[in-house]
C-alpha positions in Angstrom: 0.0 0.0 0.0 1.2 3.5 -0.7 0.8 4.5 2.9 3.5 2.0 3.9 6.2 3.4 1.6 9.4 4.5 3.4 11.2 7.6 2.4 13.8 5.7 0.4 11.0 3.7 -1.4 9.1 6.9 -2.2 12.1 8.4 -4.0 13.4 5.2 -5.7 13.8 5.8 -9.4 12.3 9.3 -9.1 13.8 12.4 -10.5 14.2 15.8 -8.8 14.4 19.3 -10.2 16.2 21.7 -8.0 16.7 25.5 -8.3 19.4 27.2 -6.2 21.7 24.2 -6.4 24.7 26.3 -6.0 23.4 27.9 -2.8 23.7 26.9 0.8 20.5 25.0 1.2 20.7 23.7 -2.4 24.1 22.1 -1.9 23.1 20.5 1.4 19.9 19.2 -0.3 21.8 17.5 -3.2 24.2 15.8 -0.8 21.6 14.5 1.6 19.3 13.2 -1.1 22.1 11.3 -2.8 23.5 9.9 0.4 20.3 9.0 2.1 18.3 7.9 -0.9 20.9 6.1 -3.0 18.2 4.7 -5.4 17.1 8.2 -6.3 17.0 8.7 -10.1 18.5 12.0 -11.3 18.8 15.4 -9.8 18.4 18.1 -12.4 19.8 21.4 -11.1 19.3 24.8 -12.7 22.7 26.5 -13.3 23.8 29.5 -15.2 27.3 29.8 -16.7 29.2 32.2 -14.5 32.6 34.0 -14.8 33.5 32.3 -18.0 32.9 28.8 -16.5 30.9 26.1 -18.3 28.1 24.3 -16.5 30.3 21.3 -16.0 33.0 23.4 -14.4 30.4 25.0 -12.1 29.1 21.6 -11.2 32.6 20.4 -10.5 33.2 23.5 -8.3 30.0 22.7 -6.3 30.8 19.0 -5.7 34.4 19.6 -4.9 33.2 21.1 -1.5 34.2 19.1 1.6 30.4 18.7 2.0 30.5 15.9 -0.6 33.5 13.9 0.7 31.4 11.4 2.7 29.0 10.9 -0.2 32.0 10.2 -2.5 33.3 7.6 -0.1 29.9 5.9 0.3 28.6 6.1 -3.3 31.4 7.0 -5.7 29.2 7.1 -8.8 26.3 9.1 -7.2 27.5 12.4 -8.6 26.8 11.2 -12.1 23.1 11.5 -11.2 23.5 15.3 -11.0 22.4 16.8 -14.4 23.0 20.5 -14.9 20.4 22.4 -16.8 21.4 25.7 -18.3 19.1 28.5 -17.1 18.6 31.4 -14.9 15.7 32.0 -12.4 15.8 35.7 -13.2 14.9 35.1 -16.8 11.4 34.6 -18.2 10.9 30.9 -18.8 13.9 30.3 -16.5 16.1 30.7 -19.6 15.7 27.0 -20.3 16.1 25.8 -23.9 13.1 24.1 -25.6 14.9 20.7 -25.5 15.8 20.9 -21.8 12.2 22.1 -21.0 10.8 19.1 -22.8 13.2 16.8 -20.9 12.1 18.2 -17.5 8.4 18.1 -18.4 8.7 14.4 -19.2 11.2 13.3 -16.6 10.7 15.2 -13.3 8.6 13.9 -10.3 9.6 16.3 -7.5 10.5 20.0 -7.5 12.5 21.9 -4.8 12.5 25.6 -5.4 15.2 26.8 -3.1 16.6 29.7 -5.3 16.1 33.1 -3.8 17.9 36.3 -2.9 18.3 36.4 0.9 19.8 39.9 0.9 17.8 42.4 3.1 19.1 45.4 1.1 18.1 44.3 -2.4 16.5 47.0 -4.5 12.8 46.2 -4.8 12.9 45.3 -8.5 15.7 42.8 -8.0 13.9 41.3 -5.0 10.7 40.9 -6.9 12.4 39.2 -9.8 14.4 36.9 -7.6 11.7 35.9 -5.1 8.3 36.4 -6.7 8.7 36.2 -10.5 11.2 33.3 -10.3 8.6 31.4 -8.1 6.0 32.1 -10.8 8.2 30.8 -13.6 9.0 27.6 -11.7 5.3 27.1 -10.9 4.5 27.5 -14.6 7.0 24.8 -15.4 5.5 22.5 -12.7 2.0 22.9 -14.3 3.4 21.5 -17.6 5.1 18.5 -16.0 3.5 15.2 -16.9 4.6 13.2 -13.8 4.9 15.8 -11.1 4.1 14.5 -7.6 5.0 17.4 -5.3 6.3 21.0 -5.6 8.1 22.4 -2.6 8.9 26.1 -2.2 11.3 27.4 0.4 10.0 30.5 2.1 11.0 32.0 5.5 9.6 32.0 9.1 10.0 35.8 8.9 7.6 36.6 6.1 4.7 37.1 8.5 6.1 39.4 11.1 3.7 42.3 11.2 2.8 42.4 14.9 2.5 38.7 15.4 3.9 37.0 18.5 3.1 33.5 17.1 3.2 32.5 13.5 1.0 29.5 12.7 1.4 27.0 9.8 -1.2 28.8 7.7 -1.3 31.2 4.7 -1.8 34.7 6.0 -3.5 37.4 4.0 -1.0 39.0 1.6 0.1 42.6 1.9 -0.4 43.8 -1.7 -0.8 41.7 -4.8 2.0 39.5 -6.2 0.8 39.9 -9.8 0.8 43.7 -9.5 4.3 43.6 -7.9 5.6 41.7 -10.9 4.0 44.2 -13.3 5.4 47.1 -11.4 8.9 45.6 -11.5 8.7 45.0 -15.2 7.2 48.4 -16.1 8.3 51.0 -13.6 11.7 52.6 -13.9 14.3 51.9 -11.2 14.3 55.4 -9.8 10.6 55.6 -9.3 10.4 52.1 -7.9 13.2 52.9 -5.4 11.4 56.1 -4.3 8.2 54.2 -3.7 9.8 51.1 -2.1 8.9 52.0 1.5 5.2 52.5 0.6 5.2 49.2 -1.4 6.6 47.0 1.4 4.8 48.3 4.5 4.5 46.9 7.1 7.7 44.9 6.3 11.1 46.1 7.3 12.8 45.1 4.0 12.3 43.9 0.5 13.2 40.3 1.4 10.4 39.8 3.9 7.9 41.5 1.6 8.7 39.5 -1.5 8.9 36.2 0.3 5.4 36.8 1.7 3.9 37.5 -1.7 5.8 34.5 -3.2 3.8 32.2 -0.9 0.6 33.5 -2.4 2.0 33.1 -5.9 2.5 29.4 -5.2 -0.9 29.0 -3.5 -2.8 30.8 -6.3 -1.0 29.0 -9.2 -0.7 25.4 -7.9 -3.3 24.5 -5.3 -5.8 22.1 -6.7 -3.5 21.5 -9.7 -0.1 20.3 -8.3 0.4 19.1 -4.7 2.3 22.0 -3.1 4.3 22.6 0.0 5.7 25.8 1.6 8.6 25.3 4.0 9.5 28.2 6.3 13.0 27.9 7.8 14.2 30.4 10.3 17.9 31.5 10.5 19.8 28.7 8.7 23.3 28.0 10.1 26.1 25.4 9.8 25.5 21.7 9.9 24.9 20.2 13.3 25.6 16.5 12.5 25.4 15.6 8.8 27.5 14.9 6.9 29.9 16.4 9.5 29.6 19.1 12.1 30.2 22.7 11.3 30.0 22.9 7.5 29.1 26.3 6.1 30.0 28.2 3.0 28.7 31.7 3.6 28.8 34.6 6.0 25.0 34.9 6.6 23.4 34.9 10.0 25.7 34.7 13.1 28.6 33.3 11.1 29.6 36.7 9.7 29.6 38.2 13.2 31.7 35.3 14.6 34.3 35.5 11.7 34.5 39.2 12.0 35.1 38.9 15.8 37.7 36.1 15.3 39.6 38.3 12.8 39.5 41.3 15.2 37.4 43.5 12.9 34.4 43.4 15.1 35.1 44.4 18.7 31.6 44.9 20.1 28.0 43.9 19.2 24.9 46.0 20.0 22.2 43.4 20.9 19.5 42.7 23.4 20.9 40.2 25.9 17.4 38.7 26.4 16.8 38.2 22.7 16.5 34.6 21.4 17.6 34.3 17.7 16.0 31.3 16.1 18.9 29.4 14.6 18.4 26.1 12.7 21.1 23.8 11.4 21.0 23.3 7.7 21.1 19.5 7.9 17.9 19.7 10.0 16.3 21.9 7.3 17.1 19.3 4.6 15.6 16.5 6.7 12.4 18.6 7.0 12.3 19.2 3.2 12.7 15.5 2.4 10.2 14.4 5.0 7.7 17.0 3.8 8.0 15.8 0.2 7.6 12.2 1.3 4.6 12.9 3.5 2.8 14.9 0.8 3.5 12.3 -1.8 2.5 9.3 0.3 0.1 10.5 3.1 -0.7 14.1 2.5 -3.8 15.8 1.0 -3.0 16.5 -2.6 -5.6 19.2 -3.1 -4.6 21.6 -0.2 -1.4 23.6 0.5 0.8 22.1 3.2 2.9 24.6 5.3 5.7 23.5 7.5 7.7 25.8 9.9 11.3 24.8 10.2 12.3 26.4 13.5 13.9 25.7 16.9 11.9 28.3 18.8 12.1 27.6 22.6 13.8 24.3 21.8 17.4 25.5 21.4 18.0 28.9 23.0 21.1 30.8 21.9 21.2 34.3 23.3 23.7 36.9 22.1 25.7 36.7 25.3 26.1 32.9 24.9 27.1 33.3 21.3 29.7 36.0 22.1 31.2 34.1 25.0 31.4 30.8 23.1 33.0 32.6 20.2 35.5 34.2 22.5 36.5 30.9 23.9 36.8 29.2 20.5 39.1 32.0 19.3 41.5 31.2 22.1 41.3 27.5 21.6 41.5 27.5 17.8 42.8 31.0 16.8 42.7 32.2 13.2 45.9 32.0 11.3 45.7 35.6 10.3 44.2 38.2 12.6 43.9 41.9 11.8 43.7 42.9 15.5 
């Protein structure tokens, strides 16, 4: 019976399409899928040629990360399952060729849309293209797919922050209209849009929160009742806790940038509320939630309704600023940087 399928059985022979494969969550997703579901079919990842490098060179750069060492030892041939697809989420139609689009339409069973701009200071136009229009374009592709089982969109815990003390796993009313936002970004000049940005994004503090909230409604409006859809809302995603090894990270987002700046001697003090509890979540736990959500929707979930999952450690793992600073201070003495500025 379908309800008795394990996660590995669910993904056996199935193919995945992933956007954001060169990003933090995307890389971790590729590694975990291939290591924990060795019978998975292919992983198609959307990549754009960058800095004169071919798709194959970019893929080699991604998989040369220490993140993939354990996978290479366990399943040496698994990386052959990663198929790069030339494209760009910022382009209409995702910039995918007709031949590649036909391949994806016929071959893909699951979609993970992880691509996004996580910058808080993006100009409104860039944020709309990255976080709303890109979601629309991936949803359009999903609607064309012949064998699609589940579509998963990565959102954020912080896209519903206007005065709420508790955010439930529901779709909240949108502030604005995602279709109008895309039209504005495509038709209004940069200067005018920048002048009007604060009016556009109220009550959100930045373009990231605003566009991620509207993107949720884009997915809901386009897919619900047509393609089984999931929205996953991670909080502040940080280094791996356990898998494939502790401490892997490849960016300066979240607290990592603060700790590195402190270790290098650039950052001497931090202005923060000592009682504040940042909601940090290890990226390997995020990936487990993604895989379990896809499995649950495909095997047990209601296909006709939108499933929303928070990915958060709120009240479960408290890490106040003082604890973070003191732990960092100790680590700098135990394992000092090779080069310190001060």
